[in-house]
C-alpha positions in Angstrom: -42.7 -24.3 97.2 -42.7 -22.9 100.8 -40.8 -19.6 100.9 -38.4 -19.3 103.9 -36.3 -16.3 104.7 -34.0 -16.8 107.8 -33.4 -13.8 110.0 -31.1 -13.2 113.0 -33.7 -12.3 115.6 -35.8 -14.7 117.8 -39.0 -14.0 115.9 -40.6 -15.9 113.0 -43.3 -14.3 111.0 -45.9 -16.7 109.7 -47.6 -15.8 106.4 -50.2 -18.4 105.8 -52.8 -16.5 103.8 -51.0 -14.1 101.4 -50.7 -16.7 98.6 -52.9 -16.5 95.4 -51.7 -19.7 93.6 -54.3 -22.2 92.8 -53.4 -25.4 90.9 -55.2 -25.8 87.6 -57.2 -28.9 88.8 -58.5 -26.9 91.8 -59.1 -23.7 89.7 -61.3 -25.8 87.5 -63.6 -26.7 90.3 -64.1 -23.1 91.6 -67.1 -21.0 90.6 -66.9 -17.2 89.9 -67.1 -16.5 93.7 -64.2 -18.8 94.4 -62.1 -17.5 91.6 -62.3 -13.9 92.9 -60.1 -15.1 95.8 -61.6 -12.4 97.9 -60.5 -13.8 101.3 -56.9 -13.4 100.6 -54.8 -11.6 103.3 -54.0 -9.0 100.6 -50.6 -7.3 100.9 -49.7 -8.5 104.4 -46.3 -9.7 103.4 -45.6 -6.2 101.8 -46.9 -4.5 105.0 -44.4 -6.3 107.2 -41.5 -6.3 104.8 -38.7 -3.8 105.3 -39.6 -2.7 108.7 -35.9 -2.7 109.7 -36.0 -5.8 111.9 -34.2 -9.0 110.8 -36.9 -11.5 111.5 -37.6 -14.9 109.8 -40.5 -15.4 107.6 -42.3 -18.5 106.4 -44.9 -18.2 103.6 -46.8 -20.4 101.4 -47.8 -19.2 97.9 -50.9 -21.5 97.9 -54.3 -19.8 98.4 -56.5 -20.7 101.3 -59.3 -21.9 99.0 -56.9 -24.8 98.1 -56.2 -25.6 101.8 -56.1 -23.3 104.8 -52.8 -24.0 106.6 -54.1 -22.2 109.7 -56.6 -24.9 110.3 -56.1 -28.3 112.1 -55.3 -31.1 109.6 -58.2 -32.9 111.3 -60.5 -30.0 110.4 -61.8 -29.4 113.9 -63.6 -26.0 114.4 -61.6 -23.1 115.8 -64.7 -21.5 117.2 -67.4 -24.1 117.9 -70.9 -22.6 117.5 -69.7 -19.7 115.4 -69.6 -19.4 111.6 -66.1 -20.0 110.3 -64.3 -21.8 107.4 -62.7 -25.1 107.4 -59.5 -26.9 106.2 -60.6 -26.9 102.6 -63.3 -24.1 102.6 -66.6 -24.7 101.0 -67.7 -21.1 101.3 -66.2 -17.6 101.3 -66.3 -15.3 104.4 -69.8 -14.2 103.4 -71.1 -17.8 103.4 -71.4 -18.1 99.7 -70.3 -21.4 98.0 -67.0 -21.2 96.2 -67.2 -24.4 94.1 -69.1 -25.4 91.0 -71.8 -27.8 91.7 -70.5 -31.3 92.4 -66.9 -30.0 92.5 -66.3 -29.6 96.2 -63.3 -31.7 97.4 -64.1 -35.2 98.9 -62.2 -36.8 101.8 -59.6 -38.3 99.4 -58.9 -34.9 97.8 -58.7 -33.2 101.2 -56.1 -35.8 102.3 -54.2 -35.2 99.1 -54.1 -31.5 99.6 -53.2 -31.8 103.3 -50.1 -33.9 102.3 -49.1 -31.8 99.4 -49.6 -28.3 100.7 -50.5 -28.2 104.5 -47.8 -30.6 105.8 -44.9 -28.9 103.9 -45.8 -25.5 105.3 -45.8 -26.7 108.8 -42.6 -28.7 108.4 -40.9 -25.5 107.2 -42.4 -23.5 110.1 -41.4 -26.2 112.6 -37.9 -26.3 111.2 -37.4 -22.5 111.3 -38.8 -22.2 114.8 -36.5 -24.9 116.0 -33.5 -23.2 114.4 -34.4 -20.0 116.0 -34.9 -21.5 119.4 -31.6 -23.5 119.2 -29.8 -20.2 118.4 -31.5 -17.9 121.1 -33.0 -20.4 123.6 -36.4 -18.9 122.9 -38.6 -18.3 119.9 -41.7 -16.4 119.0 -44.1 -17.2 116.2 -45.9 -14.0 115.2 -48.7 -15.0 112.8 -49.6 -12.3 110.4 -53.1 -12.0 109.2 -55.7 -9.5 107.9 -59.4 -9.5 107.1 -62.2 -7.1 106.0 -63.4 -5.0 108.9 -67.1 -5.7 108.2 -68.3 -9.3 107.6 -71.7 -10.0 109.1 -71.5 -13.7 108.4 -68.4 -14.0 110.8 -68.8 -11.2 113.3 -71.2 -8.5 114.4 -70.4 -4.8 113.9 -67.1 -3.4 112.8 -63.9 -5.4 113.7 -61.3 -3.5 115.7 -58.2 -2.5 113.9 -55.7 -4.7 115.6 -56.9 -8.0 117.0 -54.4 -9.9 119.2 -54.9 -13.6 119.6 -53.1 -15.7 122.2 -55.5 -18.6 122.6 -57.0 -16.9 125.7 -53.5 -16.1 127.1 -52.2 -19.6 126.8 -49.9 -19.4 123.8 -47.4 -16.8 125.0 -46.1 -15.3 128.2 -48.2 -12.8 130.0 -45.4 -10.2 129.7 -45.4 -10.4 125.9 -49.1 -10.4 125.7 -49.3 -7.3 127.9 -46.5 -5.6 125.9 -48.4 -6.1 122.6 -51.7 -5.1 124.0 -50.2 -2.0 125.7 -48.5 -0.9 122.4 -51.8 -1.4 120.4 -53.8 0.6 123.0 -51.3 3.4 122.8 -51.5 3.6 119.0 -53.3 6.9 118.2 -56.5 6.6 116.2 -56.6 2.7 116.2 -58.8 0.4 118.0 -57.7 -3.0 119.5 -59.0 -6.2 121.1 -57.2 -9.0 123.0 -58.7 -12.4 122.5 -61.9 -11.2 121.1 -63.5 -12.6 118.0 -60.1 -13.8 116.9 -58.1 -15.8 119.6 -55.5 -17.2 117.3 -55.9 -19.9 114.7 -54.6 -23.5 114.8 -51.1 -22.4 114.2 -51.0 -20.1 117.3 -52.7 -22.8 119.4 -50.4 -25.6 118.1 -47.0 -24.0 118.5 -47.5 -21.8 121.5 -45.8 -23.5 124.6 -44.5 -20.8 126.9 -43.2 -23.3 129.3 -40.8 -24.5 126.8 -39.8 -21.0 125.7 -41.8 -21.3 122.4 -44.4 -18.4 122.3 -47.0 -17.7 119.7 -49.5 -14.9 118.9 -51.7 -13.9 116.1 -52.2 -10.4 114.8 -55.3 -10.0 112.8 -55.5 -6.5 111.2 -58.6 -5.0 109.8 -57.8 -4.5 106.1 -59.2 -0.9 106.3 -55.9 0.0 108.2 -53.8 -0.3 105.1 -55.8 -1.0 101.9 -59.2 -0.6 100.1 -61.5 -3.5 101.3 -63.2 -3.9 97.9 -61.9 -5.1 94.5 -59.3 -4.6 93.1 -58.0 -4.6 96.8 -55.8 -1.6 96.3 -52.8 -1.0 98.5 -53.1 2.4 100.3 -49.7 3.9 100.9 -51.2 6.7 103.0 -52.8 4.2 105.4 -50.0 1.7 105.3 -47.3 4.2 106.2 -49.3 5.2 109.3 -49.6 1.7 110.7 -46.2 0.3 109.8 -44.4 2.2 112.6 -46.9 0.7 115.0 -46.1 -2.8 113.8 -42.3 -2.0 114.0 -42.7 -1.0 117.6 -44.6 -4.1 118.5 -42.0 -6.4 116.9 -39.2 -4.3 118.5 -40.8 -4.5 121.9 -41.1 -8.4 121.5 -37.5 -8.6 120.4 -36.3 -6.8 123.5 -38.4 -9.0 125.8 -37.1 -12.1 124.1 -33.5 -11.0 124.5 -34.1 -10.5 128.2 -34.9 -14.2 128.9 -36.0 -16.2 130.7 -39.7 -15.8 129.7 -41.4 -18.5 131.6 
């Protein structure tokens, strides 16, 4: 079920939200809002594919409305006091319910989904990171995300184009954080933020341990940088081919830094 592609470089791309598969028993409980699957990280796997760098990838095909593998299995809030969605979301990013009345998952169902879908993703991710670190002595998890640029329920105003999250500079080395931020700021016609509204999800926070040469960062792209942000969520080649070289340079910079070890 979990899709793993092993690469030769010390970088692992996490792809937690590109999947659109919903098991029939879950689909039955979704309302029309839920069945729209609007909060997918549309085309992100396509955006990073074929950049010319032999990185590993770990992807789940399961949609985040089934279970969000970028949330804590204990379902603790990533951003206390702010609107967000949980382990098994009850609303979409606009705050609208996604289940038919009475069909939201109960504790037993959430536990079942955690075991069936959440745990295998993180087992695969942990295994690939361990393989990469054993080979290179260091590993970086680069967690790939995207989101609509305007969502009043989650954040004010328009989101910057490239949002870097390092758990407030705790999940990767300062050198790597600075390199990514510098590259994003140098990208013409794009805006960026470091540890702004998005500081990295549970995955970034859970795996990042720079003292043990295991680094993690999240890149949350505004979907306006590469696609249409309304149904049918169309891929925009004209936009995508402008930002893909920026993403290549970011990953290439990180590869060079990782190959220069030590990173502590």
